[in-house]
C-alpha positions in Angstrom: 20.3 1.1 0.0 21.8 -2.5 0.3 19.8 -6.0 0.0 20.4 -6.7 3.8 19.1 -2.8 4.9 16.3 -3.5 3.2 15.3 -7.0 5.0 16.0 -5.4 8.2 13.4 -2.4 7.5 10.8 -4.9 6.5 11.1 -7.0 9.7 10.9 -3.9 11.6 8.2 -2.0 9.9 6.5 -5.7 10.2 7.1 -6.0 13.3 5.8 -2.7 14.2 2.6 -3.5 12.3 2.1 -6.6 14.2 2.6 -4.6 17.4 0.1 -1.7 16.1 -2.6 -4.7 15.7 -4.1 -3.8 19.5 -7.9 -4.8 20.2 -10.3 -2.6 19.4 -12.5 -0.9 21.9 -16.1 -2.9 21.8 -18.7 0.0 23.2 -22.1 0.2 24.0 -24.2 2.7 22.1 -24.4 5.0 25.0 -20.5 5.2 25.1 -19.2 8.8 25.4 -15.0 9.5 25.4 -14.4 10.4 28.6 -13.8 14.2 28.8 -10.2 14.0 29.9 -9.1 16.7 26.8 -9.7 19.9 25.6 -9.2 22.0 22.5 -6.9 24.6 23.1 -7.1 25.6 19.6 -8.3 23.9 16.3 -7.7 24.8 12.8 -10.1 22.9 10.2 -9.4 22.9 6.4 -11.8 21.1 4.2 -10.4 20.7 0.4 -13.2 20.9 -2.3 -10.7 21.0 -5.0 -10.1 17.2 -6.4 -13.7 14.8 -6.8 -13.4 13.5 -3.1 -13.2 15.8 -0.4 -9.7 15.5 2.0 -10.2 17.2 5.9 -7.2 18.3 7.7 -7.6 19.2 11.2 -4.6 20.7 13.8 -5.4 21.2 17.3 -3.7 21.6 20.1 -4.5 19.7 23.0 -4.3 19.3 26.9 -5.0 17.1 29.1 -7.5 18.0 32.0 -7.3 14.8 33.7 -5.4 14.1 36.6 -3.7 10.8 34.8 -1.4 10.3 31.6 -3.8 9.9 28.6 -3.1 7.4 25.7 -6.4 7.8 23.5 -8.0 10.8 21.9 -11.4 10.0 20.3 -12.7 11.7 16.6 -16.2 11.6 16.3 -18.3 10.2 13.0 -21.8 10.4 11.8 -22.7 6.9 11.0 -23.2 7.6 7.2 -19.8 9.2 7.0 -18.1 6.4 8.6 -18.6 4.2 5.7 -17.2 6.7 3.7 -14.3 8.0 5.2 -10.7 6.4 4.5 -6.8 7.3 4.6 -7.2 8.7 8.0 -3.8 9.9 9.4 -2.4 11.2 12.3 1.0 13.1 12.8 2.8 15.2 15.6 2.6 18.6 13.9 6.1 19.5 16.0 7.5 16.2 15.4 7.8 14.3 11.9 10.2 12.3 13.3 7.5 10.1 15.4 5.3 8.8 12.3 1.8 8.1 12.1 0.0 7.2 15.2 -2.3 4.2 15.4 -5.5 5.0 14.5 -8.2 2.6 14.1 -12.5 2.5 14.7 -13.9 1.7 17.8 -16.2 -0.7 17.4 -19.4 -0.9 19.2 -23.4 -1.1 18.6 -24.0 -0.4 15.1 -27.4 1.5 15.8 -25.5 4.4 17.3 -25.8 7.7 15.1 -21.8 8.5 16.3 -19.0 6.1 16.0 -15.1 6.9 16.6 -11.5 6.5 15.8 -9.7 5.5 18.5 -6.3 7.5 18.0 -3.5 6.3 20.3 -0.6 8.6 21.4 3.0 6.9 20.8 3.5 8.3 24.5 0.7 8.9 27.3 0.1 12.6 27.6 0.9 13.5 31.2 -1.3 15.6 33.7 -1.7 19.1 31.8 0.7 18.3 29.0 0.0 19.7 25.9 0.4 18.3 22.4 -0.7 19.6 18.6 -1.7 16.9 16.6 -2.3 16.9 12.6 -5.5 14.7 11.7 -6.2 13.9 7.8 -8.5 12.0 6.4 -10.8 11.5 2.7 -14.4 11.7 2.1 -15.2 9.5 -1.0 -19.0 10.2 -2.8 -18.9 13.3 -0.6 -20.7 15.6 -3.8 -24.3 15.5 -5.2 -24.9 17.6 -8.4 -27.2 20.6 -8.2 -29.0 20.5 -10.7 -28.9 16.5 -11.1 -29.0 16.7 -14.9 -27.4 19.3 -17.1 -27.1 19.6 -21.1 -24.2 18.2 -22.9 -22.4 21.4 -23.0 -23.8 23.2 -19.5 -21.8 23.7 -16.7 -21.7 21.1 -13.5 -22.1 22.6 -9.9 -21.8 19.6 -7.4 -23.0 20.8 -3.1 -20.8 19.5 -0.5 -22.8 19.5 3.1 -20.5 19.8 6.1 -20.2 21.1 9.4 -18.9 24.7 9.8 -18.0 23.4 13.8 -15.0 20.6 13.5 -15.7 17.1 14.3 -14.9 16.6 18.0 -15.8 14.7 21.2 -14.3 17.4 23.3 -14.8 20.9 24.2 -13.2 23.5 22.0 -11.7 26.8 23.1 -10.9 28.3 20.1 -11.5 27.2 16.3 -11.9 28.8 12.6 -12.4 27.0 9.5 -11.5 27.2 5.9 -12.9 25.9 2.7 -11.1 25.7 -0.5 -14.0 25.3 -3.3 -12.7 24.0 -6.4 -13.2 27.1 -8.2 -14.3 30.7 -7.2 -17.5 30.7 -9.1 -19.4 29.4 -5.8 -23.2 30.9 -6.5 -24.3 29.6 -3.0 -23.2 28.9 0.3 -24.2 28.9 4.1 -24.0 32.8 5.8 -24.4 32.7 9.4 -24.0 35.8 12.3 -21.8 35.4 15.1 -22.1 37.7 17.5 -22.4 40.7 15.6 -20.4 39.5 12.5 -21.2 38.1 9.5 -19.7 34.6 7.8 -18.0 33.6 6.1 -15.3 35.7 4.6 -14.9 35.0 0.8 -11.9 35.2 -1.0 -11.6 33.6 -4.3 -12.7 30.2 -3.8 -12.2 29.9 0.0 -14.5 30.6 2.7 -13.1 31.4 6.2 -15.9 30.9 8.9 -14.6 31.9 12.3 -12.6 32.5 15.0 -15.3 31.0 17.1 -15.3 31.4 20.8 -15.9 28.1 23.2 -18.2 25.4 21.9 -19.2 22.0 23.9 -18.2 18.6 22.9 -19.7 17.3 20.0 -21.2 20.9 18.9 -22.5 20.8 15.3 -23.7 23.4 12.5 -25.0 21.8 9.3 -24.1 23.9 6.3 -23.6 23.6 2.6 -21.7 25.0 -0.7 -22.2 24.8 -4.1 -19.2 25.3 -6.8 -18.4 24.7 -10.4 -16.7 21.8 -11.2 -16.4 21.4 -14.6 -14.1 18.3 -14.4 -15.7 14.7 -13.9 -15.8 13.2 -11.0 -14.5 10.0 -10.9 -14.5 7.0 -9.3 -13.8 3.5 -9.3 -16.0 1.0 -7.3 -13.3 -1.9 -7.6 -9.9 -2.4 -8.5 -8.8 -5.9 -8.5 -4.5 -6.0 -8.8 -2.3 -8.7 -9.3 1.1 -8.9 -9.4 3.0 -12.1 -10.6 6.5 -12.8 -9.7 9.0 -14.8 -12.1 12.2 -16.0 -11.0 13.0 -17.8 -14.3 11.7 -15.1 -16.4 13.2 -12.6 -14.4 9.8 -10.8 -15.1 7.1 -9.1 -12.5 3.6 -8.9 -14.4 1.3 -6.7 -13.5 -2.6 -6.6 -14.4 -5.2 -4.2 -12.9 -9.2 -4.6 -13.3 -11.2 -1.6 -13.0 -14.9 -0.6 -12.6 -15.2 3.3 -13.0 -17.9 5.5 -12.8 -18.5 9.4 -13.2 -20.3 10.6 -10.3 -20.8 14.0 -11.8 -24.1 15.4 -13.0 -26.2 13.0 -15.5 -27.3 14.3 -19.3 -31.0 15.7 -19.7 -31.1 15.2 -23.5 -29.6 12.2 -25.5 -25.8 12.4 -26.0 -24.6 13.8 -29.2 -21.6 13.0 -30.4 -21.5 15.1 -33.7 -21.7 18.2 -31.3 -19.0 16.3 -28.6 -16.8 15.7 -32.2 -17.1 19.7 -32.9 -16.1 20.6 -28.9 -12.9 18.7 -29.1 -11.2 20.9 -31.6 -11.9 24.0 -29.4 -11.3 21.9 -26.3 -13.7 23.2 -23.4 -13.9 22.2 -20.0 -15.9 19.4 -19.9 -18.1 16.5 -17.2 -16.9 13.8 -19.6 -13.9 11.9 -19.0 -12.3 11.6 -22.4 -9.0 10.1 -21.7 -6.8 8.4 -18.1 -3.1 9.1 -17.8 -1.4 5.9 -16.0 1.9 7.1 -15.0 4.2 3.4 -14.4 7.4 2.5 -13.2 10.4 3.3 -15.6 11.2 0.0 -17.2 7.9 -0.8 -18.1 6.6 -2.7 -21.2 4.3 -4.6 -23.0 1.4 -2.8 -22.3 -1.9 -3.7 -23.3 -5.6 -2.2 -22.7 -8.8 -4.2 -23.0 -12.5 -3.9 -22.1 -15.5 -6.0 -22.1 -15.7 -6.3 -26.0 -11.8 -6.8 -26.4 -8.6 -5.0 -27.3 -8.7 -1.4 -27.2 -6.4 0.1 -29.9 -7.0 3.9 -28.6 -3.8 3.9 -26.1 -0.1 5.2 -26.5 2.6 4.1 -24.5 5.4 6.5 -24.2 8.9 5.2 -22.4 12.1 6.3 -21.7 14.8 6.7 -19.3 12.5 8.9 -17.5 9.0 8.1 -17.4 6.6 5.2 -18.7 3.3 7.2 -19.4 0.4 4.9 -20.7 -2.4 7.2 -21.9 -5.8 5.8 -22.2 -8.9 6.7 -24.5 -12.0 4.7 -23.9 -14.4 3.9 -26.3 -16.7 6.8 -25.3 -16.3 9.6 -23.0 -18.1 9.1 -20.0 -20.5 11.2 -18.6 -22.4 11.6 -15.7 -23.9 8.3 -14.3 -22.1 6.4 -16.8 -19.2 4.0 -16.4 -16.7 1.8 -17.8 -14.9 -1.3 -16.9 -11.6 -1.8 -18.3 -8.5 -4.2 -17.9 -4.6 -2.5 -18.2 -1.2 -4.6 -17.7 2.2 -4.6 -18.1 5.6 -6.1 -17.8 8.6 -5.1 -15.5 12.3 -6.3 -15.0 12.0 -7.8 -11.7 15.6 -6.5 -11.3 14.3 -2.9 -11.3 11.9 -3.9 -8.1 13.0 -7.1 -6.6 16.5 -7.4 -5.0 18.4 -10.6 -3.1 20.0 -10.4 0.4 22.6 -11.6 1.4 21.0 -14.7 3.5 19.5 -15.7 0.6 16.1 -13.9 0.7 14.2 -11.5 -1.1 12.9 -8.4 -1.0 10.1 -7.3 -3.5 9.0 -3.8 -3.1 5.8 -2.2 -5.6 3.6 0.7 -5.2 0.2 0.4 -3.3 -1.3 1.7 -6.5 -0.4 3.1 -9.6 -3.5 3.7 -12.2 -5.2 6.8 -13.0 -3.5 10.2 -12.3 -6.0 13.2 -13.6 -5.6 16.4 -12.6 -9.1 16.2 -10.8 -8.3 13.1 -9.2 -9.5 9.8 -8.5 -11.1 7.6 -5.5 -11.5 4.0 -5.1 -14.2 2.3 -3.1 -12.8 -1.3 -3.2 -9.2 -2.6 -3.5 -7.9 -6.1 -3.4 -4.0 -6.6 -4.2 -2.6 -10.1 -5.0 0.6 -10.8 -5.1 2.1 -14.0 -6.4 5.0 -15.2 -4.8 7.2 -18.4 -6.5 6.6 -21.8 -5.5 7.8 -22.5 -2.6 8.3 -19.1 -1.0 8.3 -19.2 2.9 8.5 -16.7 5.5 6.7 -14.1 4.4 6.6 -10.6 5.8 4.7 -7.9 4.2 4.1 -4.2 5.0 2.3 -1.7 3.9 2.4 2.3 4.0 -1.2 2.6 3.3 -3.3 4.2 6.6 -4.2 0.9 9.1 -7.9 2.2 9.2 -8.3 1.4 5.7 -7.1 -1.9 5.4 -9.8 -4.6 6.0 -8.3 -7.7 5.3 -4.3 -9.0 4.8 -4.0 -13.1 4.3 -1.6 -15.8 3.2 -2.4 -18.5 1.1 -1.4 -20.9 -2.0 -2.8 -20.5 -5.4 -2.5 -23.0 -7.9 -2.1 -22.3 -11.8 -0.3 -23.5 -15.4 2.7 -25.9 -14.7 2.2 -25.8 -10.9 2.9 -28.3 -8.5 2.9 -26.9 -4.5 1.4 -23.7 -6.4 2.5 -20.4 -5.2 2.2 -18.3 -2.5 -0.1 -15.8 -3.2 -0.6 -12.3 -0.3 -3.8 -10.8 -0.8 -4.5 -7.5 0.8 -8.1 -5.8 0.9 -8.5 -1.9 1.3 -11.2 0.3 1.1 -11.9 4.3 0.5 -8.3 5.1 -0.8 -7.4 8.0 -3.1 -5.0 8.4 -5.3 -2.5 10.9 -3.0 -1.5 6.9 -2.0 0.3 6.2 -4.7 4.0 6.9 -3.4 2.9 4.1 -0.8 4.4 0.7 -1.5 3.9 -2.5 0.0 7.4 -4.2 1.0 7.7 -8.8 1.1 9.9 -10.6 1.9 10.3 -14.1 1.3 13.1 -17.0 1.4 13.4 -19.7 -1.1 16.1 -22.4 -1.8 17.3 -23.9 -4.8 15.2 -27.4 -4.3 12.0 -24.9 -4.9 13.8 -23.4 -8.1 14.4 -26.6 -9.2 11.1 -28.3 -8.7 9.1 -26.7 -12.1 12.0 -27.9 -14.8 12.2 -31.2 -12.6 8.7 -31.8 -13.2 8.5 -30.7 -16.7 11.6 -32.5 -17.4 10.1 -35.9 -15.8 6.4 -35.2 -17.2 8.0 -35.3 -21.0 10.2 -38.2 -20.2 7.0 -40.3 -19.3 4.8 -38.8 -22.4 7.9 -40.2 -24.5 8.1 -43.6 -22.7 4.3 -44.0 -23.3 4.2 -43.1 -27.1 7.5 -45.8 -27.4 5.4 -48.2 -25.5 2.5 -47.8 -27.6 4.4 -47.8 -30.7 5.8 -51.3 -29.7 1.9 -52.7 -29.4 1.7 -54.7 -32.4 -2.4 -54.5 -33.6 -3.7 -56.6 -36.1 -5.6 -60.2 -37.0 -3.6 -63.3 -36.4 -4.2 -66.3 -39.3 -5.6 -69.7 -38.1 
């Protein structure tokens, strides 16, 4: 893509993001969504294949009111709303429409039920139908059972859910599928609907339904217990700093992690000898032994440190096709253990920074990089700070991360070494994301002038001249005792 077209795309995306920032509903605890829709057919898929839960609701909705309707509400309990993230809604039959605007509706926090408001791009006319594809994630969605196991025992996790999909409207027909991480499912909720016993079990998948008409807010509590012989990796905080340097032609990255394993605790003290023996036949383990971090091609100079200092047990592979940083923590991270660490690297600015025909710049970097594990990685709190060159102005930014997960965005000034007026800093804070959003980007456009570029070398040169002049003046002073 040409630089000018990139800039145009950024401006268009930024404008759409601003337009999407509509005011949220202010509702009382007694708020009930108006019954203007009904769910004609609904398929609910709950995926437990990774250490976070992914839910998908594919539903055909119909406007049963006499007026066009623009807002569809999705309910969550007060405990779920704090752990849900990455909510996206699309038109299942028309992918060109893009993601719908979805945001939490504000109201009395003492209410047990809270809602996400989904804005349809075009009001649905009376009697009209539309197929919605709703996807979202739950963090901290499991509890180990038993809560403590031996070092070489298998780990089992429990997930609580509702057999009926969450809905603020009457549902005429629905079905729920639960996909576990393995076919070893010793316990799961069984129900009887009419004369049929559910669920139907096929390998790692449980199927409940189809069910007939259910009223709005219908709930059927259930749980499933399944084997999960992998670490339950959770990053409570990620601070990601990106520093752009025009003079050096470099973009520097640094990420600070606070990582936890939320799996089953050890019922006995850790045995290093037993763990060393197990590495020879490499059995499945609930401990996190290594971390793989794919970086952008062309990344160089990686480093890996923790609270003690530099960690030497790392390996970096870089060629024309990949750049892979492989890390080994100082100790295997078992359930209940944590490990804070920092990684960083440099990247050639030519790979991610483009100059437009109007003299501006466009920066495109991934919102998330970090670990890419087979079992997945979930992030509680994320803070991304991008430091642009001094004097950067007319800053516009856009990110492909769901708006429902963005907590705060700001533009400020940050001063560091040899700065004069300070660097323009763009900060984006998000919550409840997973590694499936690694392919989403942050795009920033900005402008600088020739004066901004030359300011720092002039200041440095002037400062050195002042020091030399002061040293010369001091050298000309005669110090001594005069004779009478």
